[in-house]
C-alpha positions in Angstrom: 0.0 0.0 0.0 1.2 3.3 -0.8 1.4 5.8 1.9 1.0 9.6 1.8 3.5 11.4 -0.5 6.7 12.3 1.1 7.7 15.9 1.4 11.3 16.3 0.5 12.8 19.2 2.2 14.5 21.9 0.1 18.2 22.0 0.3 19.8 25.3 0.3 23.2 24.3 -1.0 24.1 23.3 -4.6 23.1 19.9 -5.8 25.7 17.3 -5.1 28.4 16.9 -7.5 27.4 20.0 -9.7 27.4 23.9 -10.1 24.4 25.8 -8.9 22.2 27.5 -11.6 21.4 31.3 -11.2 18.1 32.2 -9.7 15.5 33.7 -12.2 15.3 37.6 -12.2 12.0 39.1 -11.1 9.9 40.5 -14.1 9.6 44.4 -14.2 6.1 45.8 -14.7 5.5 47.1 -18.2 6.1 50.9 -18.8 2.6 52.6 -18.8 3.5 56.4 -19.1 3.8 56.4 -22.9 0.3 55.0 -23.2 -1.1 57.5 -20.6 0.6 60.4 -22.4 -0.8 59.2 -25.7 -4.2 58.9 -24.2 -4.0 62.4 -22.8 -2.9 63.8 -26.1 -5.7 62.0 -27.9 -8.3 63.4 -25.4 -6.7 66.8 -25.6 -7.1 66.8 -29.4 -10.7 65.7 -29.0 -11.5 68.4 -26.4 -9.6 71.0 -28.4 -11.5 70.1 -31.6 -14.8 70.3 -29.8 -13.9 73.6 -28.2 -12.5 74.9 -31.5 -15.7 73.8 -33.2 -17.6 75.9 -30.7 -15.9 79.0 -32.0 -15.8 78.0 -35.6 -19.5 77.1 -35.7 -20.4 80.7 -34.7 -18.2 82.3 -37.3 -20.0 84.0 -40.2 -19.9 83.1 -43.8 -17.0 85.0 -45.6 -18.0 84.0 -49.1 -18.5 86.9 -51.6 -16.8 89.6 -49.6 -15.1 90.9 -52.7 -18.3 90.8 -54.7 -19.9 94.2 -55.5 -22.7 94.6 -53.1 -25.5 97.2 -52.9 -24.1 100.7 -52.7 -25.2 102.9 -49.8 -23.6 106.0 -51.2 -26.4 108.5 -50.6 -26.1 112.3 -50.7 -29.0 114.2 -49.0 -30.0 117.7 -50.2 -32.5 120.1 -48.7 -35.5 121.6 -50.6 -33.2 124.3 -52.0 -30.5 122.0 -53.1 -28.2 122.6 -50.1 -26.0 119.8 -48.9 -27.3 118.1 -45.7 -25.2 114.9 -45.3 -23.6 112.0 -47.1 -23.9 108.5 -45.9 -22.3 105.6 -47.7 -19.8 103.2 -48.9 -20.4 100.7 -46.1 -20.7 97.9 -48.7 -19.9 97.7 -52.4 -18.6 100.4 -54.7 -15.1 99.4 -53.6 -11.9 101.3 -54.1 -9.2 98.7 -54.8 -6.0 99.1 -52.8 -4.0 98.5 -56.0 -5.7 101.6 -57.6 -4.5 103.9 -54.8 -1.1 105.6 -54.6 1.2 103.4 -52.6 1.5 105.8 -49.7 -2.2 105.6 -49.0 -2.4 101.9 -47.9 1.2 102.2 -46.5 0.0 105.0 -44.1 -2.5 102.6 -42.6 0.0 99.7 -42.5 2.6 101.9 -40.8 0.3 103.1 -38.0 -2.0 100.1 -37.6 0.0 97.0 -38.4 3.6 97.4 -39.6 4.1 93.6 -40.1 0.9 93.3 -42.1 2.7 91.9 -45.2 4.4 89.2 -43.2 2.1 87.7 -40.5 -0.7 85.1 -41.0 -3.5 87.2 -39.6 -2.4 87.1 -36.0 1.0 88.6 -35.1 2.7 87.1 -32.0 5.7 89.4 -32.4 3.4 92.4 -32.5 1.5 91.1 -29.4 4.8 90.8 -27.5 6.0 94.2 -28.6 2.7 95.8 -27.6 2.8 94.0 -24.2 6.4 95.3 -23.6 5.5 98.9 -24.5 2.4 98.8 -22.3 4.4 97.4 -19.4 7.1 100.0 -19.7 4.5 102.8 -19.9 2.4 101.5 -17.1 -0.8 101.8 -19.2 -2.2 100.7 -22.5 -0.3 102.5 -25.3 -0.5 99.9 -28.1 -2.9 97.3 -29.2 -2.0 93.9 -30.6 -4.7 93.5 -33.2 -3.7 93.2 -36.8 -5.5 94.9 -39.7 -6.9 91.4 -40.5 -8.3 91.1 -37.0 -9.7 94.6 -37.2 -11.4 93.7 -40.4 -12.9 90.6 -38.9 -14.2 92.6 -36.0 -15.7 95.3 -38.1 -17.3 92.9 -40.6 -18.8 90.3 -38.4 -18.3 90.6 -34.6 -20.0 92.5 -31.9 -17.7 95.0 -30.0 -17.5 92.9 -26.8 -14.3 92.5 -24.8 -14.7 88.8 -24.0 -12.4 85.9 -24.4 -14.8 84.1 -26.8 -15.0 87.2 -29.0 -11.2 87.6 -29.1 -10.8 83.9 -30.0 -13.4 84.2 -32.8 -11.6 87.3 -34.0 -8.3 85.3 -34.2 -9.9 82.3 -35.9 -11.7 84.5 -38.4 -8.5 86.5 -39.1 -6.6 83.2 -39.9 -9.5 82.1 -42.1 -9.6 85.4 -44.0 -5.8 85.2 -44.6 -6.3 81.6 -46.0 -8.9 82.8 -48.5 -7.8 86.2 -49.6 -4.6 87.9 -50.6 -3.0 90.7 -48.6 -4.2 93.3 -51.2 -7.7 92.0 -51.1 -7.7 92.1 -47.3 -6.4 95.6 -47.4 -9.1 96.6 -49.9 -11.8 95.2 -47.7 -10.4 97.0 -44.7 -10.0 100.4 -46.4 -13.6 100.3 -47.8 -15.2 99.4 -44.4 -13.2 101.2 -41.8 -15.0 104.1 -40.0 -13.5 107.6 -40.3 -15.9 109.6 -38.2 -18.6 112.2 -39.1 -20.8 109.3 -40.3 -18.4 108.3 -43.0 -17.3 104.7 -43.8 -14.7 103.8 -46.4 -11.7 105.5 -47.9 -13.5 106.9 -51.0 -16.3 108.5 -49.0 -13.8 109.9 -46.5 -11.7 111.5 -49.2 -14.7 113.2 -50.7 -16.3 114.2 -47.4 -13.2 115.7 -45.8 -11.2 116.8 -48.8 -13.6 117.0 -51.8 -11.7 114.6 -54.0 -11.5 110.9 -54.9 -9.2 108.6 -52.9 -7.0 108.2 -56.0 -6.0 111.9 -55.7 -5.2 112.0 -51.9 -1.9 113.6 -51.0 0.5 112.1 -48.5 -0.6 114.6 -45.8 -4.3 113.8 -46.4 -3.7 110.1 -46.4 -1.8 110.4 -43.1 -4.7 112.3 -41.5 -7.2 109.7 -42.6 -5.0 106.8 -41.3 -4.6 108.7 -38.0 -8.3 109.2 -37.5 -9.0 105.4 -37.3 -7.7 105.2 -33.8 -10.4 107.6 -32.5 -12.7 108.7 -35.3 -14.9 111.1 -33.3 -11.8 113.0 -32.0 -9.3 112.8 -34.9 -11.5 113.2 -38.0 -10.6 116.4 -39.9 -14.0 118.1 -39.3 -14.1 117.5 -35.6 -10.7 119.0 -34.8 -8.5 120.0 -37.7 -5.5 120.7 -35.5 -5.7 117.4 -33.6 -6.2 115.6 -36.9 -3.1 117.3 -38.4 -1.0 116.5 -35.3 -2.2 112.9 -35.5 -1.3 112.8 -39.1 2.3 113.8 -38.2 2.5 110.8 -35.9 1.5 108.6 -38.9 4.2 110.2 -41.1 6.8 109.5 -38.5 5.6 105.9 -38.4 5.9 105.7 -42.2 9.5 107.0 -42.1 10.4 104.5 -39.3 8.9 101.7 -41.5 10.9 102.8 -44.5 7.9 103.8 -46.6 9.1 107.4 -47.0 12.3 109.4 -46.6 13.0 111.9 -44.0 12.8 114.8 -46.4 9.5 113.7 -47.7 8.1 113.3 -44.2 9.2 116.9 -43.3 7.6 118.3 -46.4 4.3 116.5 -45.8 4.3 117.4 -42.1 4.5 121.1 -43.0 1.7 120.8 -45.7 -1.7 121.6 -44.3 -4.5 120.1 -46.4 -7.6 122.1 -47.3 -10.6 120.6 -45.5 -13.9 120.9 -47.2 -16.8 122.0 -45.0 -20.2 121.5 -46.6 -23.4 123.2 -45.4 -25.2 121.3 -42.7 -26.3 121.6 -39.1 -25.3 119.6 -36.0 -28.9 118.4 -35.4 -29.8 117.4 -39.0 -28.6 113.9 -38.2 -32.0 113.1 -36.7 -33.7 114.0 -39.9 -31.2 112.1 -42.1 -31.6 109.0 -39.9 -35.3 109.1 -40.4 -35.1 109.6 -44.1 -32.4 106.9 -44.5 -34.9 104.2 -43.3 -37.2 105.1 -46.2 -34.7 105.1 -49.1 -34.3 101.4 -49.6 -38.1 100.9 -49.5 -38.4 103.3 -52.4 -35.6 102.2 -54.7 -34.5 98.8 -53.4 -30.8 97.8 -53.3 -29.7 100.2 -56.0 -25.9 99.7 -56.5 -24.9 103.2 -57.6 -24.5 106.5 -55.8 -27.8 108.4 -55.5 -29.0 111.9 -54.6 -32.0 112.2 -52.3 -33.8 115.6 -52.6 -35.6 116.1 -49.3 -38.2 118.4 -47.9 -35.9 119.7 -45.2 -35.3 123.5 -45.2 -31.8 124.0 -43.7 -32.6 127.6 -42.8 -35.7 126.4 -40.8 -33.5 123.7 -39.3 -31.0 126.2 -38.0 -33.8 128.3 -36.5 -35.3 125.2 -34.8 -32.0 124.1 -33.4 -31.3 127.6 -32.1 -34.8 127.9 -30.5 -34.5 124.5 -28.7 -30.9 125.0 -27.6 -31.6 128.5 -26.2 -34.8 127.4 -24.4 -33.1 124.4 -22.7 -30.1 126.5 -21.8 -32.1 129.3 -20.2 -34.9 127.3 -18.5 -34.1 123.6 -18.8 -32.1 123.5 -15.6 -34.7 125.1 -13.4 -37.4 122.9 -14.8 -35.3 119.8 -14.6 -36.0 119.2 -18.3 -33.1 117.6 -20.2 -34.6 116.7 -23.5 -36.8 118.4 -26.2 -38.2 117.5 -29.6 -39.5 119.8 -32.4 -41.2 119.0 -35.7 -42.1 121.6 -38.2 -43.9 120.9 -41.4 -45.7 122.6 -44.2 -49.5 122.2 -44.0 -49.4 119.5 -46.7 -47.0 117.3 -44.5 -43.6 118.2 -46.0 -41.3 118.2 -43.0 -39.1 121.3 -42.9 -37.3 120.9 -39.6 -36.8 118.1 -37.1 -35.1 118.1 -33.7 -34.9 114.7 -32.1 -33.2 115.6 -28.9 -30.9 118.0 -27.1 -27.7 116.8 -28.9 -27.4 114.3 -31.8 -23.7 113.8 -30.9 -24.6 112.8 -27.4 -27.8 110.7 -28.2 -28.9 109.9 -31.8 -32.2 108.5 -30.5 -34.9 110.4 -32.3 -37.5 111.5 -29.8 -39.5 113.3 -32.6 -40.2 110.0 -34.4 -39.7 107.2 -31.9 -40.5 108.5 -28.4 -44.0 107.4 -27.4 -45.3 110.0 -24.9 -48.7 111.0 -23.5 -49.9 114.2 -25.2 -52.1 115.4 -22.3 -54.4 118.2 -23.2 -52.8 118.6 -26.6 -55.1 115.7 -27.5 -58.3 117.7 -26.8 -58.7 119.1 -30.3 -59.8 115.7 -31.4 -62.3 115.5 -28.6 -63.8 118.8 -29.5 -63.9 118.0 -33.2 -65.7 114.8 -32.5 -68.2 116.8 -30.3 -68.8 119.4 -33.0 -69.4 116.6 -35.6 -72.1 115.3 -33.2 -74.1 118.5 -32.8 -72.2 120.4 -30.1 -71.1 124.0 -30.8 -68.6 126.6 -29.5 -71.2 128.7 -27.7 -72.7 125.8 -25.8 -72.5 126.1 -22.1 -71.4 123.2 -19.8 -70.6 123.0 -16.1 -66.9 123.2 -15.3 -67.0 121.4 -12.0 -66.1 118.1 -10.4 -67.4 115.1 -12.4 -67.3 111.3 -12.0 -67.7 108.5 -14.6 -67.7 105.2 -12.7 -64.5 105.2 -10.7 -62.8 107.9 -12.8 -62.8 111.5 -11.4 -61.0 113.8 -13.8 -59.9 117.0 -12.1 -58.8 120.4 -13.5 -55.2 121.7 -13.1 -54.7 122.7 -9.5 -58.4 121.9 -8.8 -59.8 125.2 -10.2 -63.3 125.3 -11.6 -65.3 128.1 -13.2 -68.9 126.7 -13.1 -71.0 127.4 -16.2 -68.7 128.0 -19.1 -68.8 128.0 -22.9 -67.0 125.4 -24.9 -64.8 128.2 -26.3 -63.6 129.2 -22.9 -63.4 125.6 -21.7 -61.0 124.8 -24.5 -58.9 128.0 -24.0 -58.6 127.3 -20.3 -58.1 123.6 -20.9 -60.9 122.4 -18.7 -60.5 118.6 -18.1 -64.0 118.4 -16.7 -65.6 119.7 -19.8 -63.4 117.6 -22.1 -64.3 114.5 -20.2 -68.1 115.3 -20.5 -67.8 115.8 -24.3 -65.8 112.6 -24.7 -68.4 110.6 -22.7 -71.2 112.3 -24.7 -69.9 111.1 -28.0 -68.0 108.0 -26.7 -64.3 107.3 -26.4 -64.4 105.1 -29.5 -65.6 108.0 -31.6 -62.9 110.2 -30.2 -60.3 107.6 -31.1 -61.6 107.2 -34.6 -61.5 111.0 -35.1 -57.9 111.2 -34.0 -57.0 108.3 -36.4 -58.8 110.0 -39.2 -56.7 113.1 -38.8 -53.4 111.2 -38.8 -52.6 109.6 -35.5 -51.1 106.2 -36.2 -50.5 104.7 -32.8 -53.1 102.6 -31.0 -55.4 104.6 -28.8 -57.1 103.0 -25.8 -60.8 103.9 -26.1 -61.3 104.6 -22.4 -62.8 107.7 -20.7 -59.3 109.0 -19.8 -58.5 109.2 -23.5 -60.1 112.7 -23.5 -57.1 113.9 -21.4 -54.5 112.4 -23.7 -53.4 109.3 -21.7 -52.6 107.1 -24.8 -49.0 107.4 -26.0 -48.1 108.9 -29.4 -45.0 110.5 -31.0 -44.4 114.2 -31.6 -44.3 113.6 -35.4 -47.8 111.9 -35.2 -49.3 114.7 -33.2 -47.9 117.5 -35.3 -49.1 115.9 -38.5 -52.6 115.4 -37.0 -52.8 119.1 -36.4 -52.0 119.9 -40.1 -55.6 119.4 -41.2 -56.6 122.3 -39.0 -54.0 124.5 -40.7 -54.8 123.5 -44.3 -58.6 123.7 -44.3 -59.5 120.1 -43.4 -57.3 117.8 -45.6 -55.3 114.9 -44.2 -51.6 115.5 -44.3 -49.3 112.4 -44.3 -45.8 113.6 -43.2 -43.2 113.0 -45.8 -39.5 113.8 -46.3 -38.4 112.7 -49.8 -39.4 114.7 -52.9 -37.2 112.9 -55.5 -34.3 110.4 -55.7 -32.0 110.5 -58.7 -28.8 108.6 -59.8 -25.6 110.6 -60.3 -26.3 110.6 -64.1 -29.7 112.2 -63.6 -31.9 109.1 -63.9 -35.0 109.6 -61.8 -35.4 106.6 -59.5 -38.3 108.0 -57.5 -40.5 111.1 -57.6 -43.3 111.8 -55.1 -46.7 111.8 -56.6 -49.4 114.0 -55.1 -52.6 112.1 -54.7 -56.1 113.3 -54.5 -56.8 115.3 -51.2 -58.6 113.4 -48.5 -61.0 115.6 -46.6 -61.2 114.7 -42.9 -63.5 117.5 -41.6 -66.0 119.9 -42.9 -65.2 123.5 -43.6 -67.5 124.6 -40.9 -66.0 122.4 -38.3 -62.5 123.4 -39.4 -63.3 127.0 -39.0 -64.8 126.4 -35.5 -61.7 124.5 -34.4 -59.3 127.2 -35.7 -61.2 129.8 -33.7 -61.0 127.7 -30.6 -57.2 127.2 -31.0 -56.8 130.9 -31.8 -58.5 131.7 -28.5 -55.9 129.5 -26.7 -53.2 131.8 -27.9 -55.1 135.1 -27.4 -56.7 134.5 -24.0 -55.9 131.0 -22.8 -53.1 128.7 -21.7 -51.0 129.4 -24.8 -50.5 133.1 -24.6 -46.7 132.7 -24.5 -46.9 131.4 -28.1 -48.5 134.5 -29.6 -46.5 136.2 -32.4 -46.4 140.0 -33.0 -47.0 139.9 -36.8 -48.6 136.6 -37.7 -51.7 134.9 -36.6 -51.1 131.5 -34.9 -53.3 129.0 -33.1 -52.6 125.9 -31.1 -53.0 123.9 -27.9 -51.0 123.3 -24.8 -50.6 119.9 -23.1 -49.2 118.9 -19.7 -49.3 115.3 -18.4 -49.7 114.1 -14.9 -46.8 114.7 -12.5 -45.2 117.0 -15.1 -43.7 114.2 -17.1 -44.5 115.7 -20.5 -45.1 119.3 -21.7 -46.4 120.2 -25.2 -47.3 123.0 -27.4 -48.5 122.3 -30.9 -49.7 125.1 -33.2 -49.7 126.5 -36.7 -49.8 129.5 -38.9 -50.9 129.6 -42.6 -47.4 128.5 -43.5 -46.1 126.0 -40.9 -47.3 123.5 -38.4 -45.0 123.1 -35.4 -45.0 120.7 -32.5 -42.8 121.1 -29.4 -42.3 118.4 -26.7 -40.4 118.9 -23.5 -39.5 116.1 -21.0 -36.9 113.6 -19.9 -36.0 110.1 -21.1 -37.6 107.3 -19.2 -40.3 109.6 -18.0 -38.3 111.3 -15.2 -40.4 114.1 -13.6 -39.9 117.8 -14.4 -40.2 120.7 -12.0 -43.7 122.1 -12.8 -43.1 122.4 -16.5 -46.3 123.1 -18.4 -47.1 123.3 -22.1 -47.9 127.0 -21.8 -44.4 127.7 -20.5 -41.1 126.7 -22.2 -42.7 124.6 -25.0 -44.8 127.6 -26.0 -41.8 129.9 -25.8 -39.7 127.6 -28.0 -42.6 127.5 -30.5 -42.7 131.3 -30.5 -38.9 131.7 -30.9 -38.9 129.3 -33.9 -42.0 130.7 -35.6 -40.9 134.3 -35.3 -37.7 133.4 -37.2 -39.4 131.2 -39.7 -42.2 133.7 -40.5 -40.0 136.8 -40.5 -39.9 137.1 -44.3 -43.3 135.7 -45.1 -46.4 137.8 -45.6 -48.9 137.9 -42.7 -52.0 136.0 -43.6 -55.1 135.4 -41.4 -55.7 131.8 -40.4 -59.3 132.0 -41.8 -60.1 133.5 -45.2 -62.9 136.1 -45.3 -66.2 134.8 -46.7 -66.5 135.1 -50.5 -69.0 137.7 -51.7 -72.2 136.3 -53.1 -72.4 135.8 -56.8 -75.3 136.1 -59.2 -76.4 133.3 -61.5 -74.0 134.7 -64.1 -71.1 134.7 -61.7 -70.8 138.5 -61.3 -70.0 139.7 -57.8 -72.7 141.8 -56.2 -72.6 143.8 -53.1 -74.4 142.4 -50.1 -78.0 143.7 -49.7 -78.3 146.8 -47.5 -80.7 146.6 -44.6 -84.0 148.5 -45.0 -84.4 151.8 -43.2 -81.7 153.8 -41.5 -78.5 152.1 -40.3 -77.5 151.7 -36.7 -75.0 154.5 -37.0 -77.6 156.8 -38.5 -80.0 156.1 -35.6 -77.3 156.8 -33.0 -76.4 160.1 -34.7 -80.1 161.1 -34.7 -80.5 160.2 -31.0 -77.5 162.4 -30.2 -79.1 165.3 -32.1 -82.4 165.0 -30.2 -80.5 164.9 -26.9 -78.8 168.1 -27.8 -82.0 169.8 -28.8 -84.1 168.8 -25.8 -81.5 168.5 -23.1 -81.8 164.7 -22.4 
């Protein structure tokens, strides 16, 4: 029987009679770091590609940048052919860099991107140099953006100082460099860069500032234009010729340092002062041009050649309007805490002659005349009274000027003053809220709203009882144009600004056609309303608007808590609306429509009417005519006249001692 296996103990020594074999070496673990590194690289590439795609996916399409697009080269003239403004060359109508004298593009390269010809869109050397200069100066003196990056920003990107936007700018600059040559990129840049004074593009800048084509620019002029790019509002030749000239000398020095010009040429150009062309315009006409500019494309489409727009603006009236508003705000605005004003003046047919959209176009181009929706207050009451007259009421009718209530609404007069029994003529002149509310409720708020819309109000009006006091918001342009029918005898007047648009070769692209007149009130109601508004100026709340030599009529308006103050009035020649207030509805200090707005109206109208004949607002009745059309004198009353009777009575008194 076999027993359990024997365990033979291990001997530590060598086997008997032989040499010992070496012990096996322990195995080393495989090296893992190359695999980890490769894995990290792979994941880095993946994450980098995803993050890069995040930027690239948001980049705009760059196809067709060199294609000729629609031209926006528009010259605006007033109704007498005077220059107002030129807007244009933002797209298309390109001036090729190769067609310009070498020193023109070189001026921009020298001051903006000296290594433009050598980098790939992003310039690391330029970034390091700018960082060093800024560190040495202790503040930002140089930027690191290339011309290609500036082009990318101007063409496609919003002006945000964010990391994402800078990365997009860099990606897009690299992409532009891969698709276009240096000359093409320079061409795109020169035709889209902003030079100040509303001018984009080298061709428009050359004509606007120096009255010539970009091909004829001198070295001094080119240096001034290149220098203005850094701060267009400050360095453009019109804003400050001395600062622009000094900045141009900096560009000339940069051109010499870059080897583009010699020292002697630099010295000659630095001592040459270009002739700057100043065309007739006004600081505030930008509001009007902005308003007109929105209408041009609708009328002629994307026309790809320079055009001339003949407008209805009268630059003389515009100057007078700007002066009246500026003086009024300077003298009284501070005490009233009124910081903004708007003025619209138009011919009775709707042709806009002057437009002020705010205190300063340079500070705020927001056009309060066309875009600010404000409550008109009592300046809305003419539409209430017209609706009442059309439904049987009349100017001599007597109503009670006292506290009234309609449901929960209790309209009160200004400062709680009431006069009791009062005619509609006096109620209108004194701007009685109580009487206006009674009339509106008598004919219905819907009827009042329809009347206002018929005369020219475009905005939505809430047909509620308080509409009588002007609680729905409208624009100054709307309200002024809705007063025009009172001035022209009862015909609707759509405000307009463009008389004709022509190409540079004289081709007529648009000409305004005068349609059939649209009567919006009867002659009798028109005459009644004119008498009411005349009474406002003679004996009512608008006495400050009265002129010495010409008849005017109008209506004041003041809203609750003094947020808005208005005066809208007219002569036989002009309709003018003035609004006073603050942005965002900030309260004024007891400013009323019969105060500063009426005085601004008067100041403007006195200047505007100075050389015009004085004409009554209402024509005298025509003499009666016979069946054959011959004028005949009115029939005389039978018996002695009133004067004869008075003379006879005085004779009897003398004879008999009465």
